C-alpha positions in Angstrom: 120.9 197.9 103.6 119.0 196.5 106.7 120.4 197.2 110.2 120.9 193.5 110.9 121.9 191.0 108.1 120.5 187.5 108.5 122.5 184.7 107.1 121.2 181.2 106.6 124.1 178.7 107.0 123.4 175.3 105.5 125.9 172.9 106.9 125.6 169.3 108.1 128.6 169.5 110.5 127.4 170.9 113.9 131.0 171.9 114.9 131.3 174.0 111.7 127.9 175.6 112.3 128.8 176.5 115.8 132.1 178.1 114.8 130.7 180.1 112.0 127.6 181.2 114.1 129.9 182.4 116.8 132.2 184.3 114.5 129.4 185.9 112.5 127.3 186.8 115.6 130.5 188.5 117.0 130.6 190.6 113.8 127.0 191.7 114.2 125.3 189.2 111.8 122.2 187.1 112.7 122.7 183.5 111.8 120.0 180.9 111.1 121.2 177.3 110.8 120.0 174.4 108.7 121.6 170.9 108.8 120.1 169.7 105.5 118.1 170.7 102.4 114.6 170.3 103.8 115.5 172.3 106.9 117.0 175.0 104.6 113.7 175.3 102.7 111.8 175.5 106.0 114.0 178.3 107.2 113.7 180.2 103.9 109.9 179.9 104.1 109.7 181.2 107.6 112.6 183.7 107.9 113.8 186.8 106.1 117.2 185.8 104.8 119.7 188.2 103.3 122.4 185.7 102.3 123.0 181.9 102.2 126.2 180.2 103.1 126.0 176.8 101.4 128.1 173.8 102.3 128.6 171.8 99.2 129.4 168.3 100.6 126.2 167.2 102.4 124.4 163.9 102.6 121.1 163.4 100.9 121.2 166.5 98.7 124.5 168.3 98.0 124.9 172.0 97.9 125.0 172.2 94.1 121.6 170.6 93.8 120.1 172.6 96.7 121.5 175.9 95.2 119.9 175.1 91.9 116.5 174.4 93.5 116.7 177.6 95.6 117.5 179.7 92.5 114.6 178.1 90.6 112.2 179.4 93.2 110.9 182.8 92.3 110.7 184.0 95.9 114.4 183.1 96.7 116.2 183.5 93.4 117.7 186.9 94.3 119.2 185.8 97.6 123.0 185.6 97.2 124.3 182.1 97.8 128.0 181.7 98.7 129.5 178.2 98.4 131.5 177.1 101.4 133.6 174.1 100.5 136.7 172.1 100.9 136.4 171.3 97.2 139.4 173.2 95.8 140.3 171.2 92.8 140.5 172.8 89.4 136.9 173.4 88.2 135.2 173.3 91.6 134.8 177.0 91.8 133.3 177.1 88.3 131.0 174.1 89.2 129.7 176.1 92.2 129.0 179.2 90.0 127.3 177.1 87.4 125.0 175.6 90.0 123.9 179.2 90.8 126.2 180.3 93.6 127.1 183.9 93.6 130.5 183.3 95.2 132.8 180.8 96.8 134.6 180.6 100.1 137.2 177.9 100.6 137.5 175.7 103.7 139.2 175.8 106.0 137.5 179.2 106.5 139.7 182.1 107.4 137.6 183.5 110.3 139.6 186.7 110.3 138.3 187.6 106.8 134.9 185.9 106.7 132.9 188.9 107.7 134.5 191.1 105.0 133.9 188.4 102.4 130.3 188.2 103.3 129.9 192.0 103.5 131.1 192.2 99.8 128.2 190.0 98.7 125.7 191.9 100.8 127.0 195.2 99.3 126.9 193.9 95.8 123.3 192.8 96.3 122.2 196.2 97.6 123.8 197.9 94.6 121.8 195.9 92.1 
């Protein structure tokens, strides 16, 4: 496992990005932010990303569609993607997994357990 884990957080809400960046930086993670799908692809092309946190409800292209597009790309298909969403109705978790997400974190995010949740996905990836 690399010394520093780099997380791409795709989220259109700047307040959410700021909060999650601060929490994850304090836990020792590097955080790259993208406000929309095109920016997410630009970041993936130019940065080494270990995990993607994906907001599902975004304008233009939702997180389900963006996840599917990322997973179709040979270069990025093995990067774990974790859905971060307020969609908590029956079937929403399954819809995230069907789109290609490797996991699911419910909003509002519990900042006290976020780092442990992310560490599980990083550990799982390094054991593959």
